[in-house]
N, C-alpha and C positions, 0 to 999 in steps of 0.2 A: 874270515874276518874276526877279530877279537871282540868281546863284549864292549858295549858303549857306556852303559849306565845301569844303575840299580832300578829295575822296573817296579818291584814291590818286595816287601818283607812279609812273610807269613808267620803268624804266631799260632802255636798250638796251645790251647788253654783248657783249664778245667771247666770254666763257666763262660761260654762265649757271650752270653747276654751281659754279664757283669763287665767283661773285658771290653766289649764294644761300647757299652754304656760309658765307661770312663773315657774312652777315646772321643766319643761324640760329645758328651756333656761337659767334660773338663778340658780336653785339648782341641775341641772344635772341629773334629773330623765329620764328614758327611757320608752317610751310607750310600753306596752306588749300586750294589748288586748283591744277591743272595743265592746260595746253592744249598741243596739238601735233598731230602726224599722227593719233594715236589718237582725238582729239576732232574731227577734220575740219579742223584748221589745219595746212597742209603746208609753209608757207614759214618758220615760226618755232616756237620752243618757249618757253613761258612758265610761270612759277610765281608765284602770289600768296602773299605773306607778310604776317602781321599781328603786331603787338606793341602791346598797349594800344589806343590810339586811332589808330594809324598803320598804313596799308596800303600796301605797296610791291609792285610787279610787276617781275619780272626777266625780260627777253626776249632771246633769242639768235636770230639769223638761221640758217636751215637751208639757204638757197639764196643764192648770190652774186647781186649786182645788185638785190636786193629793197630796199624802203625801209628796213628795219631794218639790213641790211648796209651800205648807203650812208651811213646816219646814223652808224654806228660808225666807218666808215672816215674820215669827215670830222671827227667830234667826239670820238671816243674813247668809253670807257664813261661814259655820262652820262644825265641825265634827258631824255626826249623828250616826255613827256606829263604834264601836271599836270591831273588831272581834277577837275571841279567838280560837286558835287551840286546839283540844282535842283528847285524845286517844279514848274516849268513849262519843259520843255526847249525847246519852240517859241518862247516869248517870250524866253528867254535867248539862243537862237540868233539871233533877229531883231534883238535889241538889239546883240549883238556885231558882226554883219555891217553894221548901220547905222553903227556906230562905226568901221568900216574893217577889221574882221577878214576874212580869207579864209574862204570856206565850204569846208572840207575834206570834210566829210560832212554833207549836209543831214539833217534829222530823219528817222529810220528806226527800225523796230522792233528791239529788242534781240535778239541771236542767242543769248543765254543761255537754256537750257531752263528753263521754269517762270517766267520773268520777262516779264510782259505789260506792258512799258514801252518807252519810246522813248529814243533818244540822238542826239547830233549832235557834230560836231567842228569847231573853228575854230582859226585861227592865233593865236599870241601873239607874244612877243618872239623875235627870231632865228628859229630853226627849231623852237622849242617849239610844241606843239599843246595845246589844251585840249579834252578830251572833256567834254561836258555830258551828265550822266546823271540820271535820275530817282532820288529817294530810295527806297531799298529796305530794308525791315527784315529782320532775321534774319541768320544766320551767313553766308549767301551774298550779302549785300548788298555793293555796291560792287565787283563783279567787272567788269573791262573788258567792255563790252557788244558789242564787234565780233567776238567769237569765242565758241565754246562751251567749257565747262569741265567737268572731272571733279573733284568735291569729294573731298578726302582725309579719312581718318578724323580725327575731332576730337581735337586734342591740347591738353594743358594747357601754358600758358606757364610757362617756368621762373621761379624766383625772380629778383628784380631789378627794374630800372626798368620802369614801364608808361607810356610817354610818350604825349603828343599832339603834333601839329605846332604849334610856337609861331610860326614864320615861315619863309619861303623867301628865301634871299639870292641875288640875281641880279646878275651882272656884265654891264654893257652897254658898248658902244663909246662913246668920247668924243663928246659932242655930241648924244646920243640920249636922255639921262635924262628931260628934261622932257616931251618928246612921248610917251615910253613911259608915264610916269605919267599923262598926260592921256588916253591911249588906254585904260588899264586902268580909269580912273574912268568913262569913257564906255561902255566895252564891258561891264564886269563890276560896276559900282557899287562900286568900291574907291577911295574918294576919298583925297586927300592927308591924311596923318596927322601926319607930322613930316619935318624935313629937317635935314641937317647937312653942313658942309664940314669935312673932316678933313685936317689937315696933319701929316705925320710926317717930320721932317727935310726932305730935298729932294723928297719925294714928297707927293702930295695926291690926294684923291678927294672926289667930291660924292655925296651920297646923298639919296634921297627914300623915305619909307615910305608905302605905300598900303595901305589896310585897309578891309574891309567893316564894316557896322554892328555885327555881333556878334563880330567878331574871328576868324571861322572861316577867312578868307583874309587873310593879311598877307604882303606882299612888301616886302623891303628891296632897293631898286634902287640900284645903285652904278655910277658911271662914273669913269674916271681923269681927272685934270686933265692933258691932253696938253701943257700948257705947262711941266710939271714933269718931274722925272726919272721914268722908267718904274718901276713897282713891282709889287706882287702882283696887282693887277687886270689889268695888262697881261700878266703871266705867264699868268694864267688864259685870257685872250682868245686869246693865241697858242697855248696848248696845246689849247684847245677849238675853235680856228678860228672865233671869233665869240662872240656872246652866249650865255649859258647859266646854269644853276643852279650856283652855286658851292658852296652847302651847304644842307642841311636842318637846321633847329634843332628839337630834341626837348625839350619842356617836361617836367620831372620834379619830384617833391616833395622828394627828398633827393638832391642832386647829389653830395655827398661819399660817401654810401653807394653811389650808382649808379656812380661812378668806380671805387670799390674792387671792386665786383662785376664791372664790365666789364673792369677790368684783370686780374682773375683769369681771365677768359675769353679773354685775349690781345689785347684792344683796345689799340692804341698811340695815346696822346694826345700832343699837342704839349707840350714841356717849357717850364717858365717859369723864367727866371733868378732866382736867390736874391735878387738886389737888388730885385726887384719886391716881395717880401714884407718886406724891410727897410724899405721906404718906405710900406708899405700903410697902417699906422695913421695916418700923417700925411695920406694922401690920402683915406682912407675911414674916418671915425670910427666907433667902436663895434664894431670887428672884432678887438680885441686878444685876446679869448678864443677866437677861431676861427682865428687865423693859423697855428697849428701844423698843424691838420687841412688847411687850404687849401694850405699849403706842401707837405705830404706828398703831396697829390693833384694839385698843379699847377692848382688851380681859381682862376679870376680873379674879381675883385669890381668892381662898378661901382655908383654911387649916383646917383639923381636926386631931385627934390623929392618924389616919392611913396614912395620906399623904396630898396631895393638889390636887385641881382641877382647871381647866381653863374653862371659859365659856363666851359666848356672845349671844346676842339676836338680831334677825332680827326685822326690822320694819314690821308691819303687811301689807301684800299686799291686804287686803280685805277691801271693802268699809266701813264697820262698825267696823273695827279693832277687829274682833271677833276670830282671831286666828293668832299666830305668831310662829316662830320656834327658838329653842335654839340649839347651838352647844356646846358640852362639851367634854373635855378631862380629864380623870381621871388618876392621878398618885398616886394610892393607896387610895385616899379619898373616903369615903362612903356617905358623906353628899350631899347637893343640893345647896350649895352656899348662904345660908340664910344671912350670915354676909355681903355679898356684898350689900344687900339692905340697911343695915345701913351705910356701908362705902360710898356708892354712895350718900346717903342723906347727910352725913357729908361733903363730898367733894363738893357737890353743894352749901351747906351753906357756906363753906369756901370761895369758889369763889365769892359768893354774897357779903360776908364781904369785900373781897379784892377790888371788883369792887366799893363798896360803900365808900371807903376811899377817 
């Protein structure tokens, strides 16, 4: 059976307390469990955090030269493992390896106390790994199965957005987009969903979205057009030293309210030029009564044949800007806001022209 959904994303970081502190204090995540020397894991320290339907794991190396330490040295603070929940770990592992994935960990019993399940780990794009783990119900479900954990006292999530993962945006090296999309379809049953070539001034990028049948796993794969001027995708690849997760997109019901709540918690979002909103009603019809709120919160708008979406991006809280977060609200739209890239570029150029007069 192929994977069903993203169980968790594990970040390898330089300072786990600072990284977890941002997710807790600013994004409203709640700590669920910890692992480290006290639980039998001596080379690293980890905290599992949860908010709504999103589980993140923050891990710091405790010893030099370990896999975690080497990953952070090479890639900076970034996502190292995107775990998939499976109904059948063995068949999921067999399918991935047959499609060309490397067997990092063959199916083996979980090390989490009280979980009589199996897990496996295979390679993905770049240095990313995918842990395949069995669906587990209850509060302790979806803990990384390769170490034991100490559960923390149950805590109530604070008021504010309760997101689920909408999609994962991945930056790839030029020339690898199509074979990566084909690999994910063959290995994890995430077939082609959509594609788009985006031109922004002298820059350009190509993208393919792959998605499983029920939408629990959606990857937006992006590569730069290396015949054009280098842009933001090239900047990420340079900072990350290769392919990686550029951002996680969190789906929420009320993005304007969420941005206000997150802003009060100290989250820094990307600013949007005023010219973007001056042109918004011409570009996206039916938004006139919402422009004031969108302008105030810097939320972007995109529309496709199915509806519209609202989105905003945080500034990266990590030293090398190797990961940031998106919040997105869907009102029927099935796309990923690609026209906002063009609209923002045009708005910035308009403001530059006005300033130059």
